[in-house]
KOLRO-818524 format. One record per residue (C-alpha): residue in one letter; x, z, y. Coordinates in steps of 0.001 Angstrom, whole numbers, plus 500000, padded with zeros to 6 digits. Layout:
KOLRO-818524
AXZY...
***
This chain:
KOLRO-818524
M854085743924137737C850690742750138679G846541743307139614I844291745387137520L840498746537138380G837194748015136198F834037749415136353L832860752697134491A828351752949134511P826762755843133925E825667756367129944G822789754239128650A823305751934132425A823366748246131911P826127747315134243R825879745050137160F829255743759138271N831029740277138173L834502741331136158G835087737488135968S835477737190139965A837060740448140689V839915739152137976A839470735613140060K840043737270143379L843247738722142366H844884735872141066H847903736190143606R849499739194141902G849372737848138141P849480734176137933D850961734480134986D848013735865132807S844588737359132561G842208739358130560Q839224740898130643W837831743584128362N834638745424127754D833531748368126072R829463748550126732N829313750723129979L833220749669130816G834883747514131780L838792746266132354G840532743655134445F844015742310134376V846142739532135535R850240739692135025L852737738517136913A855171738298133896I858941740519134146L859100742007130635D858113740795127454L857219737488129017S855595737038124794P851594737790124372A852851741024123047G852746741750126739H849201740565127890Q846617743228128735P844370745219128524M846131746120125687V845001748604122587S846929751215121353P847421750790117404C844731753331116215G842131751791118570R841164754021120981Y842913753601123591T843088750989125930I844999749991129204V845713748529132572F848784748598134303N850510747529137520G854385748139138093E857017749232136057I858488752042134326Y862158752513134622N862798755297131898F860917753319129386P863716752520126690D864596755856126496L861203756740126038R860914753904123211S863487755078122091E862234758420121508F859429756587119759E862294754786116929A864071757922116413R860332759937114921G859962756352113145E857387755156115362A857026751267115267F856253748352118369V854796745180118756G856692743577121823H859526745145124058S857152745537127072D857115748975129378T853100749029128889E853195749453125554V855740751963126168L853176753673128747L850085753624125989R851580755047123436L853334757843125536F850161758575126671A848376757955123573R851386761575122149E851506763332124541G848048763194127118F847737762778130086E848858764839132656A852502765176129937C852588761459130696V852245761446134000S855211763848134691R857554761674131979L857274758338134115R860092756885135963G858773754111138549M855953752360140383F853107752668138901A849108752572138969F847571752232135481A843748753967134216V843215754175130074W839795754054128257D839663756738126067G836862754933124058W836246758150121410E835858760391124920R834613757809126962R836604758908129804L838409756994132272Y842025758166133397I843761756917136397A846806757573138024R849242756151140738D852764756704141191R854604759753143197L855762757700146219G852694755137146533V854584752903145902K851591750718143483P848307750799145302L845165752101143613V841251751466145542Y838288752683144342A834205753460145460E832005755962143420T828420754369143390S824862755072142082R826234751910140080G828550753673138308F832791753553139169I834874750865140246F838378750522141224G841133748082141552S844092747186143589E842588745617146147I839528745973148545G838936742430148071A838699742945144671L835868746290144809F833606743871146445A834117740670144114L833103743216141643D830143744292143286S828462741928145719E826857745257145972L828882747553147667A828332748571151485R829885747262153912T830248750126156697P833063750939158229D834392754289158607F834996755774161887Q837185757875161391A839973756193159397L839726753492162408D840177756430164782H843641757364162582Y844457753563162640L844070753465166429T846641756357166553F848776755628163760Q848419751572163242Y847661752670159350I844747754465157404P845686757324155127A844375758375151595P842444758932150621L840519756847153772S840188753394153974G838605751139156654F834871751151154823A833156754488154073A832167753825150779V835627752739149144R838625755580148419K842106755426148178L844048757310145408P846703758985147531P850348758430146202A851279761591142952H847224761788142531A845544761685139621M841969761500138865V839259761652135507V836298759633135229K833224760545132816D829700758926133148G830391756993136272R831169759460137625I834687761488139038E835100764681136814R838740765333138112L840811764856140962F844208766132141320R847977766125142452Y850526765936139396W853716766084141938D855235767356145310I858031768126146571N859626771557145643F861414772801149003A862599775786147149E864999773575144996R868155773861147143A871265771877145794N873760774122147278L876620771646147345P879511770972149515F878787768174152019E881517765795149699D880453767089146728A877333766055147763C878477762577148532E879573761917145305V876130763175143403L874562760831146094R876759757638145164E875754758494141265K871977758693141546I872208756069143743L873888753866141058E871877754840138181A868410754638139953T869924751202140898K870853749821137331I867600750692135871R866064749001138647M867915745372137069I866451745302134093S864486742558133979D863139739420131867V863327736924134932P865826736253138299L866551739251140196G868130739564143776A867740741689147166F866474741675150595L868905742016152809S868430742554155909G871609743385157264G870758747282157669I871993750516156269D869619750683153726S869310747164151968S873233746342152496I873635750012150192T871151748611147731V872963745141147498A876711747080147447A874960749351144256M873893746006142630A877071744050143000R878757746973141486L876993747134138871S877217743126138334N879628740686136274Q877908738253138486P877332737278142232I873959738683143828K871390736388144871T870599738084148659F867371737230151533A867887737039154574I865362735407157739G866027735642161642F864472734518164641D865012732326167636D864749735697169661E868144737413169081R866505741056169790F864506740188166401N867562738908164499E869454740653162541L870938737564160879P874657738141162144F874494741144159922A873205740620156668R875824737578156570Q878434740444157443V877588742403154095A876794739410152302E881044737579152764H881899741637152496L880142741624148860S880489738107147465T876705737481147594E875089734618146285H873172734234149942C870515732229151145E869496732936154514M866742731136156736M865330730768160012V861591731453160173R859355728815162382P856207731923161854D852994729898160812A851641733491161249V848306732095162849E847836731070159994W849041733563157318L847545736505159465P844009736576158350R844590735794154616L847002739329154680I844855740354156368E842245739470153187H844655741062150807L845047744236152794G841278745196152442E841505746992156139P843227746970159098L847463747480159188A848302747355162642D852409747231161648N853415743520163184S856498743735160370I854207742285157874L854998739237158856P858622739559158441T858316740984155009F855922737634153987Y858116735733155663V861314736695153947S858905737670150046R858001733872150380F861786732877150647A863151734708147772R860048733980145284E861587730183145650Q864181731225143405V863535734863142005T860336736687141271V861845740588141318A863383741654144578L865454744892145190T864832746162149088G866319749632150839D862618751404151429G862453753930151795G866089755733152975D864560756450156354E862493759145155022S864410760932152327F867578760710155040A866283761032158730G866374757281159600Y864630757981162106R865080758942166114R862449760704165951F863456763260163748Y866285764169166484Q863606764250169239M861106766762167075R864481768823166604R865714768748169479A861836769972170937D861909773030168443V865129774608169007L864359774124172668A861069776266171927R862340778728169599T865249779496172030G862697779237175425L864927776017177231T862200774090177571P860993774884181166L865087774466181912W864827771101179619R861913770065181759G863864770496184619L866749768891184029R864719766260182364R862971765870185901L866007766016187584T868063763006185496V864583760788186330S865285760956189824V868437760635190204E868600757408188084D866007756282190336R868387756379193091L871548755165191499K869171751782190013P867002751152193330D866285747484192131R864319748966189028P860793749905189438K860712753362190486R859744756148187357R858024759598187508F858542762195185598P857435762392182899A858579758900182113T859338758690178368R857124759747175389A860061761818174653D859419763803178420E855502764093177390M856168765741174054L858047768781176004F854487769438177255M853200769374172991R854166771397170238G854146771076167085A851709767974165397E850899767201168361A853970766199169583Y855168764535166567K851403762178167098H852366761406170652L855485759919169635L854075757582166629A850551756627168839F849761753607169291Y847013754361171435P847608758400172664D844882760321173030A844091759860175931A844169756497175531K842437755816172793E839717758281174434A839423756130177476L839001753138174919L835871754051172946T832655753239173419A830424756516173482D828736754621170060F832425754486168845K832857758706169414A829532759694168123K829726757886165397R833412759648164331G832732762719165216E835750764984166130S838500763240165804Q841595764129162656T844351763230163619T846208765942164374A844316768121161043Y846177764966159179L849839765582160022E849242769530160445S847870769070156540A851169767248155533L853554769672157618A851834772340156208R853293771749152430A856667772004154430H856585775125156027D859876776606154210A862213773472154903D864330773280157235T863332771421160266A864754768232160390T863636767917156244R860368769377157883W859466766406159710C861254763746157081Y858904765424154629A855982764375157362D857165761164156789L857647760809153377V853935761309153193T852366759657155923Y853883757054157155L856190755752154178P853139755057151476E850364754651154160D852378752219156381I856110750829155128L855221750890151364F851692749039151675K852661746708153725V855702745847151284D853037745525148080I850262743574150060A853575741392151143S855139740828148165M852700740067145901A850583737507148056V853170735190146664S853812737186143188L857286738344144051E858001741918142583C859967744689144823R861572747601143850S863607749808145868P866111752334144559F865407754539147800L861801755012145592D863036756319142659H861852760225142621R865014762041141856V867040760155144568V863932761691146830E864151765124145135F867978764869146075A867745763703148928Y865248767057149935S867208769303147830L870126768750150806P870235770870154341G868607768640157049R871665768738158568Y873449766573155680K870976764125156666L870500764764160684S873705766035161359A874488768424165076G875690765391166264G872765763703165877R873889761212163763H871018759976161128K871674759162157879H875009761258158322I875533761977154262L874549757888153547K876471756963155782E879583758737154594A879254758511151230F879360754571151485K880532753496154294D884036752605151758W881203750426150197L880540748429152666P882646746829156442A884504748924158467G882196750252161198F879062748801159463M877598751895159599D877414753470163277R876066750116164427P872121750679166273K869428750902164258Q867190747816164810G863808747887162899F862391744438160853S860009743430163516A858791739907165040P859252738993168501L854693740084169005A854950739702172432R856139736578172713W853834735641169530L851323736887171372R850995734536174354E851751731951172966D851097731463168876F848225733928169292G846680733274171899P843993730883171689I842997733220168360L843786736540171346R841398735229174056E838615733715171618R837663737330169329L838862739484171952L836872737768175621D834590734222174359Q833208736749171061R833935740004172659T834283741362168680L835290744846170212A832583745442172666P830968747406170241W833645750090169769F836055749171172834D834862749813176947Q835531745628177411S836767745814180022Q839928747698179304V840316745262176784T839795742741178873R842429743379180969Y845143744072178464V844535740845177595E844732739165181072E847917740828182248H849189739656178736L848839736315178695S849654735525182104G852524738021182110R851740740402184504G851942742882181922S853644743663178338H850345744813176443S851449744031172692Q852159747082170994R847805747843171972L846809744578171610W847776743950167999P845644746210166483L842892744757168343L843515741909167232V844272742389163492L840982744823164088A838534741934164924I840050739720162641W840026742327159694I835726742645161273E835510738419160680R836936738049157094F834974740809155914G831821740437157495V831880744589159237D828837745084161361V829860747054164119G826471747595165824T825884749765162622G827578752814160692
***
């Protein structure tokens, strides 16, 4: 696990990039080693968190035996032992035993596209062909490892984090991307290829590019779910195959030359991961869990229950947050606004685990492949109602239900239909309805908040089109699978995996998840939607049935509890002063947002007259990002 970066200037140009400063900027991603390599108009930089082959033989940038190719690589190639055996059977020899050396050999022998198609793992890498003077860059299928870049008149630059790009090129423009910020207000993240900066792009998951003479020559997608591939297995057989695939995906993720453990949140996915590890190891697994002194966000009892059942070497900690100190530092690593507040508990558990291990397995990805979110059920119901023409009848039933509940609960504030997001989406269809379920700022609230200047710079909002483009690729899938896929290619890489990478690498910890193995994902998407979301609305149905005997009785059917922080209280207490300072005293967001609305949100929340945490948190993160990166809010 590492940090990578580099530049390719136009041929004949004198490069004006600061490779040394950029390498230093990524030190947290790789404190064990660093390296730089130059070839006229090209420069490559690297920082190393040593996981496999701790010897100097794993040093990067790494040059091929023939001298033609040079690589910088971030990630893990889990099938490298098999690939290495293939080469050794042909008589080839290796200097060390790192996966980097195997990856470079595979690229040299089979070429770029054949190489990425054979890799099984998480990766972002760049290979320089010194003979053709081309740079080849690729990112893994699911988007576990990040890769950002910029294409300017001075040349092409890339790196693992946005901050490294600004360290590499001091002239890189810091103008905000207003379309990106519009997405952010809706989804709490910025989708690739956009970033918070107009000059910076993100290489999307499962994409690769070729760069020549300082310009992108080719950009292409090399993998996607093939919905024509159907498993056609009876449910019990599918359960057995799933167990085998999870065990195998876990086994190859336990290869490490450094101490290894697992996050154990008390949820289903992390518990299955630890259960698989326990079956594969002859030593107790080290597990790590954190809790908060607010029972609504504290899963420690559930984690403890699983740890005792599996006899793990369990470590837990009650968090005493220093979030005010760490949030600005995490935003610096992010390089752009991300409003998923679970980045803080993810950081805390990563920091806690790093005291004992260098690698931690997680349960990330289970929800998106096995229908773990309630919104999948809501969208399937909406699709069925629309298809059968029963939507008007359902609206009437909901209107009656709300009225009856008001009469039965006179002490509760009165509600009017539509009373919930799920009610409101009954007047919408498709991607528009799904977006409404997801939105931190629904369209009406967002448009009322934005200033005329922001709207003019943004143009027409593309948030619905973003989801529609994802859904279009899954048009042949059944309803439940189609909505799962939408999250697989949007929310999972752009929020969950981005958050985990930044939070864990901030403390030099590598995270791996068996559920992100592309073979596990492909199998999940070959199954009927009803296997994942049952007719009765049971989420993760096949996961719960396949692994129920591995975990405590009844554990699988406890209510889902997200991994998040007591945000409303934090904003009133810990973040109260900075919230008032940034949003009220300094009026940081006034050029973009209606200050009177921002003031109302802050005053009502801090006084306890209202709860606006889900709207204030994105604004606070945005304000801190502006301050840390010197973003000019008045120009664009």
